C-alpha positions as CSV (number, residue, x, y, z in Angstrom):
1,X,-187.9,-44.2,218.6
2,X,-186.0,-41.7,220.9
3,X,-189.0,-41.8,223.3
4,X,-188.7,-45.6,223.5
5,X,-184.9,-45.3,224.2
6,X,-185.5,-42.8,227.0
7,X,-188.3,-45.0,228.5
8,X,-185.9,-47.9,228.5
9,X,-183.2,-45.7,230.1
10,X,-185.6,-44.5,232.8
11,X,-186.6,-48.1,233.6
12,X,-183.0,-49.2,233.7
13,X,-182.0,-46.5,236.2
14,X,-184.9,-47.3,238.5
15,X,-183.9,-51.0,238.4
16,X,-180.3,-50.2,239.2
17,X,-181.5,-47.9,242.0
18,X,-183.5,-50.7,243.5
19,X,-180.7,-53.3,243.1
20,X,-178.0,-51.2,244.7
21,X,-180.4,-49.8,247.3
22,X,-181.2,-53.2,248.5
23,X,-177.6,-54.3,248.3
24,X,-176.5,-51.3,250.4
25,X,-179.3,-51.8,252.9
26,X,-178.4,-55.3,253.8
27,X,-174.6,-54.8,254.0
28,X,-173.5,-55.2,257.6
29,X,-177.0,-55.4,259.0
30,X,-180.2,-53.7,257.9
31,X,-179.9,-50.0,257.0
32,X,-183.1,-48.7,255.4
33,X,-182.0,-45.0,255.6
34,X,-178.9,-45.8,253.5
35,X,-181.2,-47.6,251.0
36,X,-183.5,-44.7,250.7
37,X,-180.7,-42.2,250.6
38,X,-179.5,-43.9,247.4
39,X,-182.8,-44.8,245.8
40,X,-184.8,-41.5,246.2
41,X,-182.5,-39.2,244.2
42,X,-181.9,-41.9,241.5
43,X,-185.6,-42.6,241.1
44,X,-186.4,-38.9,240.9
45,X,-183.6,-38.2,238.5
46,X,-184.7,-41.2,236.3
47,X,-188.3,-40.3,236.2
48,X,-188.6,-36.5,236.6
49,X,-185.2,-35.5,235.3
50,X,-185.3,-37.5,232.1
51,X,-189.0,-36.8,231.5
52,X,-188.5,-33.0,232.0
53,X,-185.5,-32.9,229.6
54,X,-187.4,-35.1,227.1
55,X,-190.4,-32.8,227.2
56,X,-188.3,-29.6,226.9
57,X,-186.1,-30.9,224.1
58,X,-188.4,-33.2,222.2
59,X,-191.8,-32.2,223.5
60,X,-193.9,-32.5,220.4
61,X,-192.4,-35.8,219.3
62,X,-192.6,-37.2,222.9
63,X,-196.3,-36.3,223.1
64,X,-197.1,-37.8,219.8
65,X,-195.2,-41.0,220.6
66,X,-197.2,-41.5,223.8
67,X,-200.5,-40.5,222.2
68,X,-201.0,-37.2,224.1
69,X,-202.0,-33.9,222.6
70,X,-199.2,-31.3,222.5
71,X,-200.2,-28.2,224.5
72,X,-196.8,-26.6,224.6
73,X,-197.6,-24.1,227.4
74,X,-199.0,-26.7,229.8
75,X,-196.3,-29.2,228.7
76,X,-193.5,-26.7,229.3
77,X,-194.9,-25.9,232.8
78,X,-195.0,-29.6,233.6
79,X,-191.5,-30.2,232.3
80,X,-190.1,-27.4,234.4
81,X,-191.9,-28.7,237.4
82,X,-190.3,-32.1,236.8
83,X,-186.9,-30.6,236.5
84,X,-187.4,-28.6,239.7
85,X,-188.0,-31.8,241.6
86,X,-184.8,-33.2,240.2
87,X,-182.8,-30.1,241.2
88,X,-184.3,-30.1,244.7
89,X,-183.7,-33.8,245.2
90,X,-180.0,-33.3,244.2
91,X,-179.6,-30.4,246.6
92,X,-181.1,-32.3,249.4
93,X,-178.9,-35.3,248.7
94,X,-175.7,-33.3,248.2
95,X,-176.1,-31.3,251.3
96,X,-177.2,-34.4,253.2
97,X,-180.3,-32.8,254.8
98,X,-181.4,-36.2,256.0
99,X,-184.1,-38.8,255.4
100,X,-187.1,-36.6,256.3
101,X,-186.1,-34.0,253.7
102,X,-185.5,-36.7,251.1
103,X,-188.9,-38.3,251.8
104,X,-190.6,-34.9,251.7
105,X,-189.2,-34.3,248.2
106,X,-190.1,-37.9,247.1
107,X,-193.7,-37.7,248.4
108,X,-194.2,-34.3,246.8
109,X,-192.9,-35.7,243.5
110,X,-195.2,-38.7,243.8
111,X,-198.2,-36.5,244.6
112,X,-197.4,-34.2,241.7
113,X,-197.2,-37.1,239.2
114,X,-200.6,-38.4,240.4
115,X,-202.1,-34.9,239.9
116,X,-200.7,-34.6,236.4
117,X,-202.2,-38.0,235.5
118,X,-205.7,-36.9,236.4
C-alpha cells in the first residue's frame, strides 16, 4: 500500500515538473535552459530521492511489493547511490552551476538507472 502511494507521489511530482517546466519555458519567448533548470532537479528528487528513501526506510516491503528479491546489501548500496544523485542535483541547482552541470548529473542518473535495471 505504501509503495503504491509513493509511486503515485513520484509520478505526480514528475507531471508537475513537466507542466511547470513547459510553462516557464514558453513565458516571454522560448527558454529551454529555464525549463531544464526546473525539471532536472525535480525529476531526480522525485525518482531517485523518493526511491532511495523508500528503499532505506521500507526496503523489504518495497521489494516484496514490486516482486523483487530483498538483498539488503545490494539494495542499501543502490538506495545510497540514488540519494547521492539527489544530493548532487540539489547542490548543482542551489549553487547554480549551470545547465552543463545539471545535464551531467541527469545523464549520469539516467545511465545508472539503466545499469541497475540490467
